[in-house]
C-alpha positions in Angstrom: -14.1 -26.1 69.3 -13.4 -25.2 65.7 -11.1 -22.5 64.5 -14.0 -20.3 63.4 -15.2 -20.1 67.0 -12.0 -18.4 68.2 -12.5 -14.8 68.9 -10.1 -12.4 67.2 -8.3 -9.7 69.0 -8.7 -6.0 67.8 -5.1 -6.1 66.6 -5.8 -9.2 64.4 -9.0 -7.6 63.0 -6.9 -4.4 62.1 -4.3 -6.6 60.4 -6.9 -8.5 58.4 -8.5 -5.2 57.3 -5.1 -3.9 56.1 -4.4 -7.2 54.3 -7.7 -6.9 52.5 -6.8 -3.4 51.4 -3.4 -4.7 50.1 -5.0 -7.6 48.2 -5.1 -7.5 44.4 -8.5 -9.2 44.4 -11.4 -7.0 43.2 -13.4 -5.4 45.9 -17.0 -6.4 46.3 -18.2 -2.9 45.3 -16.1 -2.7 42.2 -16.4 -6.3 41.0 -19.6 -5.6 39.2 -18.5 -2.4 37.5 -19.6 -2.7 33.8 -16.9 -2.8 31.1 -16.2 -0.3 28.3 -19.0 -1.3 26.1 -19.0 -0.9 22.3 -18.8 3.0 22.4 -16.0 2.9 25.0 -14.0 0.4 23.0 -14.5 2.5 19.8 -13.3 5.6 21.6 -10.3 3.7 23.0 -9.4 2.4 19.5 -9.8 5.9 18.0 -7.5 7.4 20.6 -4.9 4.7 19.9 -5.1 5.1 16.2 -4.8 8.8 16.2 -1.8 8.9 18.6 1.5 9.9 17.2 3.1 6.7 18.4 0.7 4.6 16.2 1.2 6.9 13.2 4.9 6.5 13.3 4.5 2.7 13.7 2.2 2.6 10.7 4.7 4.7 8.7 7.5 2.2 9.6 5.2 -0.8 8.6 4.5 0.9 5.3 8.2 1.3 4.6 8.9 -2.4 5.6 5.9 -3.5 3.5 7.4 -1.8 0.4 10.6 -3.8 0.6 9.2 -7.0 -0.9 7.8 -4.9 -3.8 11.3 -3.9 -4.8 12.9 -7.3 -4.3 10.2 -9.7 -5.7 9.0 -9.5 -9.3 5.6 -7.7 -9.5 2.8 -8.7 -11.9 2.1 -5.1 -12.6 5.7 -4.4 -13.6 6.7 -7.5 -15.5 4.4 -10.5 -15.7 6.9 -12.6 -17.6 9.4 -12.3 -14.7 6.8 -13.4 -12.3 6.1 -16.5 -14.4 9.8 -17.2 -14.6 10.0 -16.9 -10.8 7.1 -19.4 -10.3 8.8 -21.8 -12.7 12.2 -21.6 -10.8 10.7 -21.7 -7.2 7.9 -24.3 -7.1 7.8 -24.3 -3.3 8.2 -20.6 -2.6 5.9 -19.3 -5.3 2.6 -20.6 -3.8 3.5 -19.0 -0.4 4.2 -15.7 -2.1 0.8 -16.0 -3.9 -1.1 -16.5 -0.6 0.7 -13.5 0.9 0.1 -11.3 -2.2 3.9 -10.7 -2.6 3.6 -10.7 -6.4 1.3 -7.7 -6.2 2.4 -6.0 -3.0 1.0 -2.5 -3.7 -2.5 -3.7 -4.4 -2.5 -6.4 -1.7 -5.1 -6.3 1.1 -2.5 -6.0 3.9 -0.6 -3.2 2.2 -3.8 -1.3 1.5 -4.9 -1.7 5.1 -1.7 -0.2 6.4 -2.0 2.6 3.9 -5.6 3.5 4.8 -4.9 3.2 8.5 -1.9 5.5 8.2 -4.1 8.0 6.2 -6.8 8.0 8.9 -4.3 8.2 11.7 -2.6 11.3 10.2 -5.9 13.0 9.7 -7.0 12.2 13.2 -3.7 13.6 14.5 -3.8 16.8 12.4 -7.4 18.0 12.9 -7.5 18.5 16.6 -3.9 19.9 16.6 -4.9 22.4 13.9 -7.8 23.7 15.9 -5.6 23.9 19.0 -3.0 25.9 17.0 -5.7 28.2 15.6 -6.9 28.9 19.1 -3.3 29.7 20.2 -2.9 32.2 17.3 -6.2 33.8 18.2 -5.3 34.1 21.8 -2.5 36.0 23.5 0.6 35.0 25.4 -0.3 34.1 29.0 0.1 36.6 31.8 3.3 36.6 33.9 3.6 34.2 36.8 3.5 35.8 40.3 7.1 34.6 41.1 9.4 35.1 38.1 12.3 33.9 40.1 11.2 30.3 39.7 11.7 30.3 35.9 14.9 28.9 34.4 16.2 32.2 33.1 15.8 35.3 35.3 17.4 38.7 35.9 16.4 41.9 37.7 17.7 45.4 38.3 16.5 48.7 39.8 16.0 51.8 37.7 14.8 55.4 38.2 12.7 55.1 35.0 8.9 55.0 35.4 7.2 51.5 35.1 5.2 52.7 32.2 8.3 53.8 30.4 9.9 50.4 31.0 6.8 48.6 29.8 6.6 50.7 26.6 10.3 50.1 25.9 10.0 46.4 26.5 6.9 46.1 24.3 8.6 47.9 21.4 11.8 45.9 21.8 9.9 42.5 21.9 7.8 43.3 18.9 10.9 44.4 17.0 12.4 41.0 17.7 9.2 39.4 16.2 7.7 38.4 19.5 3.9 38.4 19.9 3.7 40.8 22.9 1.0 42.6 24.8 0.6 44.4 28.1 -1.1 42.4 30.8 -1.4 43.8 34.4 2.0 45.0 35.7 4.0 43.1 33.1 4.6 42.6 29.4 4.0 39.0 28.1 5.6 37.9 24.9 5.9 34.6 23.0 7.8 33.6 19.9 8.3 30.4 17.8 4.8 29.6 16.6 6.3 28.5 13.3 7.5 25.4 15.1 4.0 24.0 15.5 3.1 25.3 12.1 6.0 23.4 10.6 4.9 20.3 12.4 1.4 20.6 11.0 2.7 21.3 7.5 4.9 18.2 7.7 1.9 16.0 8.6 -0.3 17.6 6.0 2.5 17.1 3.4 2.6 13.4 4.3 -1.1 13.2 3.5 -0.6 15.0 0.2 2.2 12.5 -0.6 0.0 9.6 0.2 -2.9 10.9 -1.9 -0.5 11.8 -4.8 1.1 8.3 -4.6 -2.3 6.6 -4.6 -3.7 8.7 -7.5 -0.4 8.2 -9.4 -0.7 4.4 -9.1 -4.4 4.4 -10.0 -4.3 6.9 -13.0 -0.7 6.5 -14.3 0.4 5.0 -17.5 3.9 3.8 -18.5 4.9 2.5 -21.9 8.1 1.9 -23.9 8.8 2.3 -27.6 12.0 1.3 -29.5 12.5 3.6 -32.6 15.0 3.4 -35.4 16.3 6.6 -36.9 13.6 7.8 -39.2 10.7 6.1 -37.4 7.7 8.0 -36.0 5.5 7.5 -33.0 2.0 8.7 -32.1 0.8 8.5 -28.5 -1.8 5.8 -29.0 -2.1 2.4 -27.3 -1.3 0.3 -30.5 2.0 2.3 -31.0 3.6 1.0 -27.8 5.9 -2.0 -27.6 5.0 -2.5 -23.9 2.3 -0.7 -21.9 1.2 -0.7 -18.3 -1.4 1.5 -16.5 -3.2 1.9 -13.3 -6.6 0.3 -12.6 -8.5 3.6 -13.2 -6.7 4.7 -16.2 -8.6 5.1 -19.5 -6.9 5.0 -22.9 -8.6 8.2 -24.0 -6.7 10.0 -21.2 -3.4 9.7 -23.1 -2.0 13.1 -23.9 -2.2 13.6 -27.7 1.2 14.1 -29.3 3.6 12.5 -31.8 7.3 12.7 -32.6 9.8 11.4 -35.2 13.3 10.3 -34.3 15.6 12.1 -36.8 19.0 11.3 -35.4 20.7 9.7 -32.4 24.2 10.8 -31.4 26.4 9.2 -28.8 30.0 10.1 -27.9 32.4 8.1 -25.7 35.6 8.4 -23.9 38.4 7.3 -26.2 41.2 6.8 -23.7 42.1 6.5 -20.0 40.5 4.3 -17.3 37.0 5.4 -18.4 37.5 4.4 -22.1 34.1 3.5 -23.6 32.1 5.4 -21.0 29.3 7.5 -22.7 29.9 11.2 -22.6 26.6 12.2 -24.4 23.4 10.5 -25.4 21.2 12.7 -27.4 18.1 11.9 -29.5 17.2 14.6 -31.9 13.4 14.6 -32.6 10.6 16.6 -34.1 7.4 16.6 -32.1 3.9 18.1 -32.3 1.2 18.5 -29.7 -2.3 17.5 -30.5 -3.7 16.2 -33.8 -2.7 19.2 -35.9 0.1 20.8 -34.0 3.1 22.2 -35.7 6.3 20.2 -35.7 9.0 21.6 -33.4 12.6 20.3 -33.2 14.1 19.4 -29.8 16.7 17.2 -28.2 15.9 14.5 -25.6 18.9 13.7 -23.3 19.4 11.3 -20.4 17.5 12.7 -17.4 16.3 15.6 -19.5 12.9 14.3 -20.8 10.5 16.0 -23.1 7.5 17.3 -21.2 4.1 17.5 -22.9 1.2 18.1 -20.6 1.2 15.3 -17.9 3.4 13.1 -20.1 7.2 12.8 -20.0 9.3 11.2 -22.8 12.5 9.8 -21.4 15.5 8.5 -23.3 16.3 5.1 -21.6 18.3 2.9 -24.1 20.3 2.9 -27.3 21.6 0.3 -29.8 22.4 -0.4 -33.4 20.2 -1.6 -36.3 22.2 -2.9 -39.3 20.3 -2.7 -42.6 19.8 -6.2 -44.0 18.5 -7.4 -47.4 17.1 -10.9 -47.9 16.5 -12.3 -51.4 14.7 -15.5 -52.3 15.9 -18.2 -54.7 14.7 -16.2 -57.7 16.5 -13.1 -56.6 13.4 -11.3 -55.4 13.9 -9.0 -52.4 11.6 -10.3 -49.7 13.0 -8.4 -46.8 14.9 -5.1 -46.5 15.0 -3.1 -43.4 17.1 -2.0 -40.4 17.0 -4.7 -37.8 17.3 -3.4 -34.2 19.5 -5.7 -32.1 19.7 -5.7 -28.3 22.9 -4.8 -26.5 24.6 -7.4 -24.3 27.4 -5.4 -22.7 28.7 -1.9 -22.3 30.4 -1.9 -25.6 27.1 -2.6 -27.3 27.8 -6.2 -28.4 24.3 -7.1 -29.7 22.2 -9.9 -30.8 18.7 -10.5 -32.2 16.8 -12.2 -35.0 15.6 -11.6 -38.6 12.4 -13.2 -39.5 11.2 -13.5 -43.2 7.6 -14.7 -43.0 5.9 -13.8 -46.4 6.6 -14.0 -50.1 9.6 -16.3 -49.8 10.3 -19.1 -52.3 13.4 -21.2 -52.5 15.2 -22.1 -55.7 12.6 -24.8 -56.5 9.7 -22.4 -56.0 8.7 -24.0 -52.7 7.2 -21.6 -50.1 9.1 -21.5 -46.8 9.9 -19.2 -43.9 13.4 -18.0 -43.0 15.0 -17.1 -39.7 18.4 -15.7 -39.0 20.2 -15.5 -35.7 22.2 -12.3 -35.8 25.2 -11.3 -33.7 26.6 -7.8 -34.2 29.7 -5.9 -32.9 30.2 -2.2 -33.7 33.9 -2.4 -33.2 35.6 -5.7 -34.1 39.3 -6.3 -33.4 40.7 -9.4 -35.0 43.6 -9.3 -32.5 41.3 -9.7 -29.5 40.6 -13.3 -30.4 36.9 -12.9 -29.4 33.7 -12.0 -31.1 33.0 -9.1 -28.7 33.0 -5.4 -29.4 36.0 -3.5 -28.2 34.4 -0.1 -28.2 30.8 1.1 -28.2 31.2 3.5 -31.2 30.7 2.3 -34.8 34.3 1.9 -35.9 34.6 -1.6 -37.5 31.2 -3.2 -37.6 30.8 -6.9 -38.1 27.7 -9.1 -38.4 27.5 -12.8 -37.8 24.4 -14.8 -38.9 23.2 -18.3 -38.6 20.4 -19.2 -41.1 17.3 -21.4 -40.5 14.3 -22.4 -42.6 10.9 -23.9 -41.7 8.0 -22.8 -39.6 8.6 -19.7 -37.5 5.5 -20.3 -35.4 4.1 -16.9 -36.0 0.7 -18.2 -37.2 0.2 -20.4 -34.2 -1.7 -17.7 -32.2 0.9 -17.8 -29.4 2.7 -14.5 -28.9 6.5 -14.5 -29.3 9.2 -12.0 -28.9 10.6 -10.3 -32.0 14.1 -10.7 -30.5 13.9 -14.5 -30.1 13.8 -17.3 -32.7 11.6 -20.4 -32.0 13.7 -23.3 -33.5 11.3 -26.1 -32.7 10.0 -26.4 -36.3 13.1 -24.9 -37.9 16.1 -26.5 -39.6 19.5 -25.0 -39.8 21.1 -24.5 -43.2 24.4 -26.5 -43.5 27.4 -26.0 -45.8 28.9 -28.6 -48.1 30.6 -30.3 -45.2 27.4 -30.8 -43.3 28.3 -28.1 -40.7 26.1 -25.3 -39.5 26.2 -22.5 -42.1 27.6 -19.3 -40.6 29.6 -16.4 -41.9 31.1 -13.2 -40.6 29.7 -10.3 -42.7 31.3 -6.9 -43.1 29.3 -4.0 -44.6 28.5 -5.0 -48.2 29.1 -8.8 -47.8 26.5 -11.4 -48.8 25.9 -14.9 -47.5 24.4 -17.2 -50.1 22.2 -20.0 -48.9 22.8 -23.5 -50.2 20.6 -25.2 -52.9 19.7 -21.8 -54.4 17.6 -20.9 -51.3 18.5 -17.2 -51.6 20.9 -14.9 -49.8 21.2 -12.3 -47.1 23.2 -9.1 -47.5 24.7 -6.8 -44.9 24.2 -3.4 -46.5 26.7 -0.6 -46.1 24.5 1.2 -43.7 24.0 0.8 -39.9 21.3 2.9 -38.3 21.0 3.6 -34.6 17.9 3.1 -32.5 16.8 4.7 -29.2 14.5 3.4 -26.6 11.9 5.8 -25.1 9.8 5.5 -22.0 6.6 7.5 -22.0 5.2 8.1 -18.5 2.0 9.9 -17.6 1.6 10.5 -13.9 -1.1 13.1 -13.0 0.0 13.3 -9.3 3.7 13.9 -9.8 3.4 17.7 -9.3 1.5 17.2 -6.0 4.0 14.6 -4.9 6.9 17.0 -5.5 5.1 19.8 -3.7 4.3 17.5 -0.8 7.9 16.4 -0.5 9.3 19.9 -0.5 6.7 21.0 2.0 7.5 18.0 4.2 11.2 18.9 4.2 10.6 22.6 5.1 8.0 21.7 7.7 10.3 19.1 9.3 13.2 21.7 9.3 10.9 24.3 11.0 9.7 21.8 13.6 13.3 20.9 14.5 15.2 24.2 14.4 12.6 26.8 15.4 12.3 27.1 19.2 9.2 28.3 20.9 9.8 30.4 24.0 8.2 33.0 26.3 9.5 36.2 27.9 7.9 38.4 30.6 9.0 41.8 31.7 7.6 43.2 35.0 8.2 46.7 36.2 6.8 47.8 39.6 7.6 50.9 41.7 9.0 50.0 45.1 8.4 51.7 48.4 11.5 53.9 48.0 10.1 55.3 44.7 12.6 53.3 42.6 11.3 50.9 39.9 12.2 47.2 40.1 12.5 45.6 36.7 12.2 41.8 36.4 12.8 39.8 33.3 12.3 36.0 32.9 12.2 33.5 30.1 10.8 30.0 29.6 11.7 27.7 26.7 8.9 25.4 25.5 11.4 23.1 23.9 14.5 21.4 25.3 17.1 23.0 23.0 15.8 26.6 23.3 18.7 29.0 24.3 16.5 31.1 26.5 19.2 32.4 28.9 21.4 33.8 26.1 18.4 35.4 24.4 17.1 36.8 27.7 20.5 38.3 28.5 20.6 40.0 25.0 17.2 41.5 25.5 18.0 42.6 29.1 21.1 44.4 27.9 19.2 46.4 25.3 16.4 47.2 27.7 18.9 48.2 30.4 20.3 50.9 28.1 16.8 52.4 27.9 16.1 52.0 31.7 19.6 52.2 33.3 20.1 50.9 36.8 19.8 52.8 40.0 21.9 52.1 43.1 20.4 50.1 46.0 20.0 51.9 49.3 23.3 52.0 51.1 25.3 50.9 48.0 27.9 52.8 46.1 26.1 54.9 43.5 28.7 54.1 41.0 28.0 50.4 41.3 25.3 49.1 39.0 24.2 45.5 38.3 25.0 43.7 35.1 21.8 42.5 33.4 23.8 40.3 31.0 24.5 37.9 33.8 21.6 35.5 33.8 21.7 33.4 37.0 20.8 29.7 37.2 17.4 28.4 37.9 15.7 29.9 41.0 18.5 32.4 41.6 18.0 36.2 41.9 20.5 38.9 41.5 
């Protein structure tokens, strides 16, 4: 006989049925239940995307995604630094290219996080806004049947009429800025709606910030201009030394204005541990708005830009421009100008180049090009034993130059920096001993080049230059407004507490009115017992207590004592 032929007892059948109910295997009637389907999965995805948890996660991812943009050179900010990084990191650069880390803010993954966060915030805000509007249009809910179950509760007996108690409670609660109304045998009141309003304002402000940031990146422009005292600038694209803009920016959107740099003034600490620290940096300019605007004087300081429309002109750098005169072999002046040099340290030790490209002939009438490597210190101290400036002010200027001749490479079609000298096709001038020709020049000194090739003179004039950054960001005002709104909205959602208060007054069988007051906080930190005790004390003065039957008439309850949860006086 096989095992299947053995009859099972009723107890065994019951155990088998119980085991089947405990099994994790799908039941026969539910095994064929259809799945979500396309619509179901879309709804599930939308609920997940619009949840506050996912919104916070996306905001965290956006913050983390912005970190590489501040640590790794970006093509939109400085393409030359990106090329230098590629040259120095042959293995890492291709990986960064595939991940889009050289253009983080325009990469696919960063844009996806940005758009998902935008959609998530909108999906969170819209239903909550309608819910909040419904709460504002409605009234506080009626009082529960048993107020004794609420966390904060107090009661007393009074000889005042219930109607008198209700009117006094209604006036008191409205005076304390509660939304109150009479409902049945009680007064219902609620306060703290600004908490939810602040929450909504905070999330709307985040959307405003996202939109302002996106529009600022797409429509912004950012350019720099180095100007020597006496130079002028017009806000047109060819006038910039360097210019970057968003992908949707058009050059005809530049705000029309112009300005001249009249004078630059810098003062420094002359003693103490902060010696040499700048005290003031001021650029005195004259500017005009539009093509035919009247010139107006103003002063641009550090962190105090000139604002013209959507454009801001910032003062960002400063240096010196010694006036240099170069003569050819026949004594003809072929170059005379102030040469701006770039600072190397806090004391404005500077270097740069002087390029003479046209109309130069040496002593034998042969055409050539000249290049000078210049090194300048505004305050030279012979006792220091070093060719470094000892103070940033112009106290004892000194100019060191090395002279070269040949082909500067400016006609090759390859762009080159005005502050660097390409020596591939240049030869250095040498003195009679065959050494590199160099000389330290004080104002008024001249270095004569060998073989009648000309001379270079450091004139008795050193001008100052100022570097300006001209920024045009259409969404900056919206971004500032959104940031302020986010701060105030967040403060309101954190510090304003939403709570409810009910006051019930019912005449008892003995003709004495029983007053009950209860409060409920809708946030964890709401101090409902303290507030309820304060309200009860004021209302008790208007509806004083009456003795209980059999009690001493002089004994009255204390409405300020708010008992613990569930307790009744």
